[in-house]
C-alpha positions as CSV (number, residue, x, y, z in Angstrom):
1,M,-15.9,-19.4,54.9
2,K,-13.4,-22.1,54.2
3,S,-11.6,-20.3,51.3
4,E,-10.9,-17.0,53.1
5,T,-9.5,-19.4,55.7
6,A,-7.6,-21.2,53.7
7,A,-6.2,-18.3,51.7
8,A,-5.1,-16.7,54.8
9,A,-3.4,-19.8,56.2
10,V,-1.4,-20.4,53.3
11,K,-0.7,-16.3,52.9
12,Q,1.0,-17.1,56.2
13,M,3.0,-20.1,55.1
14,N,4.4,-17.7,52.6
15,P,4.2,-14.2,52.7
16,S,4.8,-13.6,49.4
17,I,2.4,-15.4,47.5
18,R,-0.6,-13.8,45.8
19,I,-4.1,-15.9,46.6
20,T,-7.9,-15.1,46.0
21,G,-10.4,-16.5,48.4
22,H,-13.7,-17.0,46.7
23,Q,-17.1,-18.2,48.1
24,N,-18.9,-19.2,45.0
25,R,-20.2,-22.5,44.7
26,V,-18.4,-24.4,41.7
27,G,-21.0,-25.7,38.7
28,P,-23.1,-25.0,35.9
29,D,-24.8,-21.5,37.4
30,T,-20.8,-19.9,37.6
31,E,-19.4,-20.9,34.6
32,R,-20.0,-17.0,33.7
33,V,-17.7,-16.2,36.9
34,Y,-15.2,-19.4,36.2
35,D,-15.0,-19.4,32.4
36,D,-13.1,-20.2,29.5
37,D,-10.1,-17.6,30.4
38,F,-10.1,-18.5,33.6
39,F,-9.4,-22.0,33.1
40,E,-7.0,-21.2,30.2
41,S,-5.1,-19.1,32.8
42,L,-4.1,-22.0,35.1
43,H,-1.3,-24.4,35.3
44,G,-3.5,-26.8,37.8
45,V,-6.1,-27.1,39.9
46,A,-5.9,-29.1,43.7
47,N,-9.4,-29.8,44.9
48,A,-10.4,-29.5,48.7
49,L,-14.3,-29.9,48.1
50,D,-16.8,-31.9,50.4
51,N,-19.2,-34.0,48.0
52,V,-18.9,-35.7,44.9
53,D,-21.1,-33.6,42.6
54,A,-18.5,-30.8,43.0
55,R,-15.6,-33.0,42.5
56,M,-17.2,-34.6,39.3
57,Y,-17.8,-31.3,37.6
58,M,-14.3,-30.3,38.5
59,D,-12.7,-33.4,37.0
60,R,-14.9,-32.8,33.9
61,R,-13.6,-29.3,33.8
62,C,-10.0,-30.2,34.0
63,V,-10.4,-32.9,31.6
64,Y,-11.9,-30.6,29.1
65,Y,-9.3,-27.9,29.4
66,R,-6.6,-30.7,29.9
67,K,-5.4,-29.3,33.1
68,P,-3.8,-31.4,36.2
69,L,-5.9,-32.2,39.1
70,L,-4.9,-32.8,42.8
71,E,-7.8,-34.4,44.3
72,S,-8.3,-34.7,48.0
73,G,-10.8,-35.4,50.2
74,T,-11.3,-36.3,54.1
75,L,-14.3,-38.1,56.1
76,G,-13.9,-38.0,59.4
77,T,-10.3,-39.4,60.1
78,K,-9.7,-40.9,56.8
79,G,-8.1,-39.0,53.9
80,N,-7.4,-39.7,50.1
81,V,-5.2,-38.4,47.8
82,Q,-5.7,-38.9,43.7
83,V,-3.0,-37.0,41.2
84,V,-5.0,-36.9,37.6
85,I,-2.7,-35.8,34.8
86,P,-3.9,-35.1,31.3
87,F,-3.1,-38.2,28.7
88,L,-1.4,-39.9,31.2
89,T,-3.4,-41.4,34.3
90,E,-7.4,-41.8,34.5
91,S,-9.9,-39.3,35.7
92,Y,-11.5,-38.5,39.0
93,S,-14.6,-40.0,37.1
94,S,-13.0,-42.9,35.3
95,S,-13.9,-44.8,38.7
96,Q,-16.7,-44.7,40.9
97,D,-17.0,-43.6,44.6
98,P,-18.8,-45.7,47.1
99,P,-22.1,-43.9,48.2
100,E,-21.3,-41.3,50.9
101,K,-22.4,-42.7,54.2
102,S,-22.2,-39.4,56.4
103,I,-23.0,-35.9,55.6
104,P,-20.4,-33.0,56.0
105,I,-20.6,-31.5,59.7
106,C,-20.6,-27.7,57.9
107,T,-23.7,-29.0,56.4
108,L,-25.8,-30.3,59.2
109,K,-24.5,-27.8,61.7
110,N,-25.5,-24.4,59.5
111,F,-26.6,-25.2,55.8
112,P,-29.2,-28.2,56.1
113,N,-31.0,-28.6,53.0
114,A,-32.6,-31.9,52.8
115,I,-35.1,-33.8,55.0
116,E,-32.5,-36.5,55.8
117,H,-30.0,-33.7,56.9
118,T,-32.6,-33.0,59.9
119,L,-32.7,-36.4,60.5
120,Q,-29.1,-37.0,61.0
121,W,-28.7,-33.9,62.7
122,A,-31.7,-34.8,65.2
123,R,-30.0,-38.3,65.6
124,D,-26.6,-36.5,66.6
125,E,-28.1,-34.0,68.8
126,F,-29.8,-36.9,70.6
127,E,-27.2,-39.4,71.1
128,G,-24.7,-36.3,72.0
129,L,-27.4,-35.1,74.6
130,F,-29.2,-38.4,76.2
131,K,-27.1,-41.1,75.2
132,Q,-23.1,-41.4,75.1
133,P,-23.0,-38.7,78.1
134,S,-25.2,-41.2,80.0
135,E,-22.8,-44.4,79.1
136,N,-19.7,-43.1,79.9
137,A,-20.8,-41.7,83.2
138,M,-22.0,-44.7,84.1
139,Q,-18.7,-46.6,82.9
140,Y,-17.0,-44.1,85.3
141,L,-19.1,-45.4,88.1
142,T,-18.6,-48.9,87.0
143,D,-15.9,-50.2,85.2
144,A,-12.4,-49.9,87.3
145,K,-10.5,-49.4,84.0
146,F,-12.7,-47.0,81.9
147,L,-10.2,-44.3,83.1
148,E,-7.0,-45.9,81.9
149,R,-8.8,-46.4,78.6
150,T,-9.5,-42.9,78.0
151,L,-5.9,-41.9,78.7
152,K,-5.2,-44.0,75.8
153,L,-7.9,-42.6,73.3
154,P,-5.6,-40.4,70.2
155,G,-5.5,-36.6,70.1
156,A,-8.5,-34.1,72.7
157,Q,-10.8,-37.1,73.1
158,P,-9.4,-38.1,76.4
159,L,-10.2,-34.6,77.5
160,E,-13.8,-34.4,76.1
161,V,-15.0,-37.8,77.1
162,L,-13.7,-36.6,81.3
163,E,-15.0,-33.1,80.8
164,A,-18.5,-34.6,79.3
165,V,-18.6,-37.0,82.7
166,Y,-17.7,-34.3,85.1
167,K,-20.4,-32.3,83.3
168,S,-23.2,-35.3,83.9
169,L,-22.0,-36.1,87.1
170,V,-21.4,-33.1,88.5
171,T,-22.0,-29.7,87.2
172,D,-25.0,-30.1,85.1
173,C,-27.0,-32.8,87.0
174,P,-30.3,-32.1,87.2
175,H,-31.9,-33.1,90.7
176,S,-35.4,-32.4,89.9
177,W,-37.9,-31.7,87.2
178,A,-37.6,-28.2,87.4
179,D,-33.9,-28.4,86.8
180,C,-34.6,-30.7,83.7
181,V,-36.9,-27.4,82.9
182,T,-34.3,-25.2,83.2
183,W,-31.7,-27.0,81.3
184,A,-34.6,-27.8,78.7
185,R,-35.3,-24.2,78.1
186,H,-31.9,-23.1,78.1
187,H,-30.9,-25.2,75.4
188,W,-34.2,-24.6,72.9
189,Q,-32.8,-21.0,73.2
190,C,-29.6,-21.6,72.2
191,Q,-30.3,-24.1,69.4
192,Y,-33.0,-23.0,67.6
193,S,-32.8,-18.8,68.1
194,N,-28.9,-18.2,69.5
195,N,-27.1,-19.9,67.3
196,I,-29.3,-19.1,64.4
197,C,-28.6,-15.2,65.2
198,Q,-25.2,-15.8,65.5
199,L,-25.2,-17.6,61.9
200,L,-27.2,-14.8,60.1
201,H,-24.6,-12.2,61.8
202,N,-21.8,-13.9,60.5
203,F,-23.8,-14.4,57.3
204,P,-26.5,-11.8,57.1
205,P,-29.4,-12.5,54.3
206,E,-28.5,-9.9,51.8
207,Q,-24.8,-10.9,51.5
208,L,-23.3,-11.3,48.2
209,T,-20.7,-13.6,47.7
210,S,-17.2,-12.2,45.6
211,S,-19.0,-12.4,42.4
212,G,-22.4,-10.2,43.3
213,A,-24.5,-13.8,43.6
214,P,-26.3,-13.8,47.0
215,F,-24.9,-16.1,49.6
216,W,-28.2,-17.3,50.7
217,S,-29.5,-19.1,47.6
218,G,-29.4,-23.0,45.6
219,P,-28.8,-25.3,48.7
220,K,-28.1,-22.5,50.8
221,R,-31.7,-21.8,52.7
222,C,-31.2,-18.3,55.2
223,P,-32.6,-19.7,58.3
224,H,-34.9,-17.6,60.7
225,P,-34.7,-17.8,64.1
226,L,-37.6,-18.9,66.6
227,E,-39.0,-16.7,69.6
228,F,-40.3,-18.5,72.3
229,S,-43.8,-17.9,73.7
230,T,-46.1,-19.1,75.6
231,S,-48.9,-16.9,74.8
232,N,-50.5,-19.0,72.4
233,V,-51.1,-22.8,72.4
234,S,-52.3,-23.2,68.8
235,P,-50.4,-26.9,67.3
236,L,-47.6,-24.7,65.3
237,S,-46.8,-22.1,68.4
238,C,-46.7,-25.8,70.6
239,L,-44.1,-27.1,68.6
240,P,-41.4,-25.2,70.9
241,L,-42.8,-26.2,74.0
242,S,-43.4,-29.5,72.8
243,T,-39.4,-29.3,72.2
244,V,-38.5,-28.5,75.3
245,G,-41.0,-31.1,77.6
246,D,-39.1,-33.6,75.4
247,S,-35.8,-32.5,76.1
248,L,-36.7,-32.2,79.9
249,L,-38.3,-35.8,79.9
250,F,-35.5,-37.2,78.3
251,L,-33.0,-35.8,80.5
252,G,-35.3,-36.6,83.7
253,L,-34.8,-40.6,82.4
254,S,-31.2,-40.4,81.8
255,V,-30.2,-39.4,85.4
256,S,-33.7,-41.9,87.2
257,L,-36.0,-39.4,87.8
258,P,-39.1,-40.5,89.1
259,V,-41.7,-40.2,86.2
260,C,-44.7,-38.3,87.8
261,L,-47.7,-39.1,86.1
262,S,-49.9,-36.6,88.6
263,L,-50.8,-33.2,88.3
264,S,-47.9,-32.2,90.3
265,L,-45.5,-32.2,87.5
266,S,-47.6,-30.1,85.0
267,V,-48.2,-27.2,87.6
268,S,-44.4,-27.3,88.9
269,V,-43.6,-27.3,84.5
270,S,-46.5,-24.6,84.3
271,L,-44.5,-22.2,86.9
272,S,-41.1,-22.9,85.3
273,L,-42.3,-21.6,81.7
274,S,-45.2,-19.4,83.3
275,L,-47.9,-21.5,81.7
276,S,-51.2,-22.7,82.9
277,P,-51.3,-26.4,83.7
278,L,-54.1,-26.8,81.1
279,S,-51.8,-25.1,78.8
280,V,-49.1,-27.4,79.1
281,C,-51.1,-30.9,79.0
282,R,-52.4,-29.2,75.9
283,C,-48.8,-28.5,74.0
284,V,-46.3,-31.0,76.0
285,G,-49.0,-33.4,77.7
286,L,-47.9,-36.4,75.3
287,S,-44.4,-35.5,75.7
288,L,-44.4,-35.8,79.4
289,F,-47.3,-38.2,80.3
290,L,-46.8,-41.1,78.2
C-alpha cells in the first residue's frame, strides 16, 4: 500500500521518527476511525491523495478542526502544492479544480470500478501493444534522425523506447500466424489470470485494513482470475477465445502478415488452441475473417 511505502521511506530518512501507515479510505465511512480525538491530536495535515473528492473531504475536516493543510498532487509530470492556513488563506475547496482528464494509474491497473476505467484501460492497452511500438519501429527504419531524437528524451524514456523497438523488430517479431497465436494466448494468460492471481496474493479476498474493515469494499471490487478453456463454445465461454483472436489479428496486421480468409487459417489456429476448425469459426470467426 502507498501509505506503508511512504511510512517506510520516511522512517529511512529519519529512523527516530514515530510514524504509522493506515490503509483506510478517508471519508464519511471512516469517521469512526478518524474521529474528533484523532483530528484534535493533530498539529497539521499533509495530503497526498489521488482524487478530488477525498481532497475536498479532508479540506472540510481541516476547516472544521482549524488545522493547517498542506495540499499536494501530481498528474503525470505535473505537480502542485497549496498551503492552507486557518484564518489566513482560502481553503482548498474555495477554488474549483478543472475536471480530472485522466484516471490514476493504480485505479486502472488494480482497482477499476467504473466502465470508463475499463474503456481507458483497453485503449491504453491497444495503443501500447499495436500502435506505439509499430510507429517507433517504423521511424527507426525510415528516419535517420530517430535515434538522435530518442536519446534526447528525458529520464529513462530513451531506454524504454529502444527496448520496445528491439522487441518489435527482433525478439518479439512474429513471422507467421502461428507466432501470433502463441503470443496472443500467452498475453491473455498474463493479463486475465496471472496478474489477477498476483494481485490476490498481495491482497487476499479476506484481507482487512488496519481498522478491521474489509480491504475489498466500496470502489475496490475483488477480481477473479479467468480460466482459459476450449471445451465450451457458449457465447460467454467464447470471450477468452475472442480476445485471443482479436489480439493475434491486430499483431499480425501490425507486422503486415497476409490475412488469409481460407479454411487453412482456422485450421492452423485450431491446432494451436487444440480446437476444431468449426469451434474456431464460432468463437473467433468474426474477429479473424472480417
